[in-house]
C-alpha positions as CSV (number, residue, x, y, z in Angstrom):
1,M,9.2,-17.0,11.7
2,L,6.3,-17.4,9.3
3,T,6.4,-15.9,5.8
4,R,5.3,-16.6,2.3
5,P,7.0,-19.4,0.3
6,D,10.0,-18.6,-2.0
7,A,8.8,-17.3,-5.3
8,R,10.1,-16.4,-8.8
9,S,10.6,-12.7,-9.4
10,G,12.4,-10.3,-11.6
11,R,13.2,-10.5,-15.3
12,G,15.2,-13.7,-14.9
13,R,12.4,-15.3,-12.9
14,K,14.9,-16.5,-10.3
15,V,13.5,-18.1,-7.1
16,S,14.0,-15.6,-4.3
17,R,13.2,-15.6,-0.6
18,S,11.0,-12.9,1.0
19,P,12.9,-10.1,2.8
20,V,11.5,-11.5,6.1
21,A,12.9,-14.9,5.3
22,E,16.3,-13.4,4.4
23,R,16.5,-11.5,7.7
24,A,15.5,-14.6,9.7
25,D,18.1,-16.6,7.9
26,A,20.8,-14.1,8.8
27,A,19.6,-14.1,12.5
28,G,19.5,-17.9,12.6
29,V,15.7,-18.0,13.2
30,P,13.8,-21.0,11.8
31,V,11.4,-20.1,9.0
32,L,8.0,-21.6,8.3
33,Q,6.8,-21.1,4.7
34,P,3.6,-23.1,4.1
35,R,1.7,-22.6,0.8
36,S,-1.3,-22.2,3.0
37,P,-1.6,-21.7,6.8
38,R,-4.4,-24.4,6.6
39,E,-1.8,-27.2,5.9
40,P,-1.9,-29.9,8.6
41,E,1.9,-30.0,8.6
42,F,2.1,-26.3,9.3
43,L,-0.5,-26.5,12.1
44,E,1.6,-29.3,13.7
45,Q,4.8,-27.3,13.5
46,L,3.1,-24.3,15.0
47,A,1.6,-26.4,17.9
48,A,5.1,-27.8,18.6
49,L,6.6,-24.4,18.9
50,D,4.2,-23.7,21.9
51,V,4.3,-19.9,21.3
52,D,2.7,-17.4,23.7
53,C,1.7,-14.9,21.0
54,A,2.1,-14.5,17.2
55,P,2.7,-10.9,16.0
56,V,1.6,-10.4,12.4
57,V,2.4,-7.7,9.8
58,A,1.1,-7.8,6.2
59,Y,1.1,-11.6,6.0
60,G,-1.2,-11.6,3.1
61,A,-3.2,-14.7,3.8
62,L,-6.2,-15.5,6.0
63,V,-5.2,-17.4,9.1
64,P,-7.7,-20.3,9.9
65,Q,-9.3,-20.6,13.3
66,A,-7.3,-23.8,13.9
67,A,-4.1,-21.7,13.8
68,L,-5.6,-18.7,15.6
69,D,-6.4,-20.9,18.6
70,L,-2.9,-22.2,19.1
71,P,-0.9,-19.3,20.7
72,R,-1.9,-18.6,24.3
73,H,-2.5,-14.9,23.7
74,G,-3.6,-15.3,20.0
75,W,-2.3,-13.5,17.0
76,V,-1.7,-9.7,17.3
77,N,-1.8,-7.9,14.0
78,L,-0.2,-4.5,13.2
79,H,-2.5,-2.7,10.7
80,F,-1.8,0.6,9.1
81,S,-4.9,2.5,9.8
82,V,-6.9,3.7,12.9
83,L,-9.5,1.0,13.0
84,P,-12.3,0.6,12.1
85,A,-11.3,2.9,9.2
86,W,-9.8,1.2,6.1
87,R,-10.0,-2.5,6.9
88,G,-8.4,-4.5,4.2
89,A,-5.2,-5.1,2.2
90,A,-4.4,-1.5,1.2
91,P,-5.3,1.0,4.0
92,V,-2.5,3.5,3.3
93,Q,-3.3,3.7,-0.4
94,H,-7.0,4.2,0.1
95,A,-6.4,6.8,2.8
96,I,-4.4,8.9,0.4
97,M,-6.7,8.4,-2.5
98,A,-9.7,9.4,-0.3
99,G,-7.9,12.7,0.7
100,D,-7.6,11.8,4.4
101,E,-5.5,14.2,6.3
102,L,-4.8,11.8,9.2
103,T,-4.2,8.1,9.4
104,G,-2.2,5.9,11.8
105,A,-1.7,2.3,12.9
106,S,-3.5,-0.2,15.2
107,T,-2.6,-3.4,16.9
108,F,-5.6,-5.8,17.3
109,L,-6.4,-9.4,18.1
110,L,-6.7,-11.3,14.9
111,E,-10.0,-13.2,14.4
112,A,-11.8,-14.7,11.5
113,G,-13.3,-11.4,10.2
114,L,-11.5,-9.0,8.0
115,D,-9.6,-6.7,10.5
116,T,-12.5,-6.8,12.8
117,G,-10.8,-7.9,16.0
118,P,-10.6,-5.9,19.3
119,V,-7.9,-3.2,19.4
120,F,-5.0,-3.1,21.8
121,G,-3.5,0.3,20.8
122,T,-3.4,3.0,18.2
123,L,-1.2,5.8,17.0
124,T,-1.8,8.6,14.5
125,E,0.2,10.0,11.6
126,A,-0.5,13.1,9.5
127,I,-0.7,12.7,5.8
128,G,1.3,15.4,4.0
129,P,0.0,17.1,0.9
130,R,2.7,15.4,-1.2
131,D,3.0,12.1,0.5
132,T,2.9,9.0,-1.6
133,A,1.9,5.6,-0.3
134,G,5.5,4.7,-0.1
135,D,6.4,7.7,2.0
136,L,3.6,7.1,4.4
137,L,4.3,3.3,4.7
138,D,7.9,4.0,5.4
139,R,7.0,6.2,8.4
140,L,4.3,3.9,9.7
141,A,6.6,0.9,9.5
142,V,8.9,2.6,12.0
143,S,6.3,4.0,14.4
144,G,4.1,0.9,14.0
145,A,7.0,-1.3,15.0
146,G,7.2,0.6,18.3
147,L,3.5,0.2,18.8
148,L,3.7,-3.5,18.2
149,V,6.5,-4.0,20.7
150,A,4.7,-1.9,23.3
151,T,1.6,-4.0,22.7
152,L,3.4,-7.3,23.2
153,D,5.1,-6.0,26.3
154,G,1.7,-5.0,27.7
155,I,0.2,-8.4,27.0
156,A,3.2,-10.1,28.6
157,A,2.8,-8.0,31.7
158,G,-1.0,-8.7,31.9
159,A,-1.6,-5.0,31.7
160,L,-3.4,-4.7,28.3
161,D,-6.8,-5.8,27.3
162,P,-8.2,-5.3,23.8
163,R,-11.3,-3.2,23.3
164,P,-14.0,-3.9,20.6
165,Q,-14.0,-1.7,17.6
166,P,-16.8,0.9,17.3
167,S,-19.5,0.1,14.9
168,D,-19.4,3.5,13.3
169,G,-16.7,4.7,11.0
170,V,-16.1,1.4,9.1
171,S,-14.5,1.7,5.7
172,L,-12.9,-0.9,3.4
173,A,-9.5,-0.9,1.6
174,P,-9.4,-3.7,-0.9
175,K,-6.1,-4.5,-2.7
176,V,-5.3,-2.0,-5.4
177,E,-4.8,-3.8,-8.7
178,T,-2.9,-2.6,-11.8
179,A,-6.2,-1.8,-13.5
180,D,-7.2,0.5,-10.6
181,A,-4.0,2.5,-11.1
182,R,-5.0,3.7,-14.5
183,V,-5.6,7.5,-14.5
184,D,-9.0,8.8,-15.3
185,W,-8.3,12.3,-16.8
186,A,-12.0,13.2,-16.5
187,L,-11.6,13.5,-12.8
188,P,-10.7,16.8,-11.1
189,A,-7.0,17.6,-10.9
190,H,-6.8,17.2,-7.1
191,V,-8.4,13.8,-7.3
192,V,-6.0,12.7,-10.0
193,D,-3.1,13.9,-7.8
194,R,-4.4,11.9,-4.8
195,R,-4.9,8.8,-6.9
196,V,-1.5,8.9,-8.4
197,R,0.2,9.4,-5.0
198,G,-1.9,6.6,-3.6
199,V,-0.6,4.0,-6.0
200,T,3.0,5.2,-5.9
201,P,5.3,3.2,-5.9
202,A,3.1,0.1,-6.4
203,P,1.3,-0.8,-8.5
204,G,2.2,2.5,-10.1
205,A,0.0,5.0,-11.9
206,W,-0.3,4.7,-15.6
207,T,-2.1,6.0,-18.7
208,T,-1.8,5.3,-22.4
209,W,0.0,7.3,-25.1
210,R,0.1,6.4,-28.8
211,G,-1.2,2.9,-28.0
212,D,1.4,2.0,-25.3
213,R,1.4,2.3,-21.6
214,L,3.0,5.3,-20.0
215,R,3.8,5.0,-16.3
216,L,3.5,8.2,-14.2
217,G,5.3,9.4,-11.1
218,P,3.6,11.9,-8.8
219,V,1.9,14.9,-10.5
220,E,1.3,18.5,-9.3
221,P,-2.3,19.7,-9.4
222,L,-3.0,23.2,-10.9
223,P,-6.1,25.2,-10.2
224,T,-7.0,26.0,-13.8
225,S,-7.2,23.9,-16.9
226,L,-5.5,26.5,-19.1
227,G,-8.0,25.6,-21.8
228,L,-6.9,22.0,-22.0
229,A,-9.4,19.2,-22.5
230,A,-9.3,16.1,-20.3
231,G,-6.1,14.2,-21.2
232,E,-4.8,16.9,-23.6
233,L,-1.1,17.6,-23.4
234,S,0.7,20.9,-23.4
235,V,4.4,21.6,-23.4
236,G,5.8,25.0,-22.4
237,P,8.0,26.9,-20.0
238,S,5.9,25.7,-17.1
239,G,6.5,22.0,-17.9
240,V,4.4,19.2,-19.4
241,L,0.8,19.8,-18.5
242,V,-2.3,17.5,-18.8
243,G,-5.9,18.7,-18.7
244,T,-8.3,17.1,-16.4
245,G,-12.1,17.3,-15.7
246,R,-11.4,20.4,-13.7
247,G,-8.0,22.0,-13.7
248,A,-4.8,20.5,-15.0
249,V,-1.7,18.7,-13.6
250,R,2.0,19.1,-14.2
251,L,3.7,15.8,-14.9
252,G,6.8,14.9,-12.9
253,D,8.6,11.7,-14.1
254,V,7.2,9.4,-16.7
255,Q,8.2,5.9,-17.9
256,P,7.4,5.0,-21.5
257,A,7.1,1.3,-22.4
258,G,10.5,-0.5,-22.3
259,K,12.3,2.5,-20.9
260,R,13.4,3.9,-17.5
261,M,11.6,6.5,-15.5
262,F,12.8,10.0,-16.4
263,P,11.6,13.7,-16.3
264,A,8.5,14.4,-18.3
265,A,10.2,17.5,-20.0
266,D,12.9,15.2,-21.4
267,W,10.3,12.7,-22.6
268,A,8.3,15.5,-24.3
269,R,11.4,16.8,-26.2
270,G,12.1,13.3,-27.6
271,A,8.4,12.5,-28.3
272,R,7.8,15.5,-30.5
273,L,4.2,15.8,-29.3
274,A,1.6,17.0,-31.8
275,P,-0.7,20.0,-31.0
276,G,-3.8,18.7,-29.2
277,E,-2.3,15.2,-28.6
278,R,-3.8,13.4,-25.6
279,V,-2.9,10.7,-23.2
280,G,-5.4,8.1,-22.1
281,A,-7.3,8.2,-25.4
């Protein structure tokens, strides 16, 4: 099993193993954790294993050609998009933010390019109107696992050959950073909604309020602005609303700095919002 090295995490900054390493430990499977897959020691260990094929899911590091050449049937990557759409680190997040109604998963032969290798198989998955990236990833992890197993079985049987990706329809999905998850209230309400869902649960949508960061859960887009300017807050019987560039959104859960996530209505009662007060200013 190949996974990332143990790393410090959490408030206590304790050293912890990745979930993959923990599962491998429980199953008695040896674990390789090089700082880089380019390390000569790792390449020697991989060669000694004499593997037929190396399945990959969200490894998070570029595999050098020296390692790609070692397994007899190469490295087979499970990627959560229908390639060539959304090549890169965050395909599910970008599909939701772009307003796609359909996505899926692909298995392909890993090569030096960014998700450019020939494809063994694909599946499709509808994106629901309230799906977050977490929701969609959970479903694709299950269906994608079946696709990966079927691909490996087909390779072992000699019944499956990869096909080159088409040149049309290429789009890129770079990693979504915390700065990318800041809400731009000047955008239309439906775009704000998609962007918030696309970065939920990680890195998590946020805005600013009274000089501090305010984290946001999924919001509900409304067709009209109700006279609210972009970022302007309104509290009433219909909930906590925020104006956007076109329309408004109803806040769901929020997380002020140093506190837990809780319903926006409870936050608004304790915050004593002033008339015309805004977020994101």
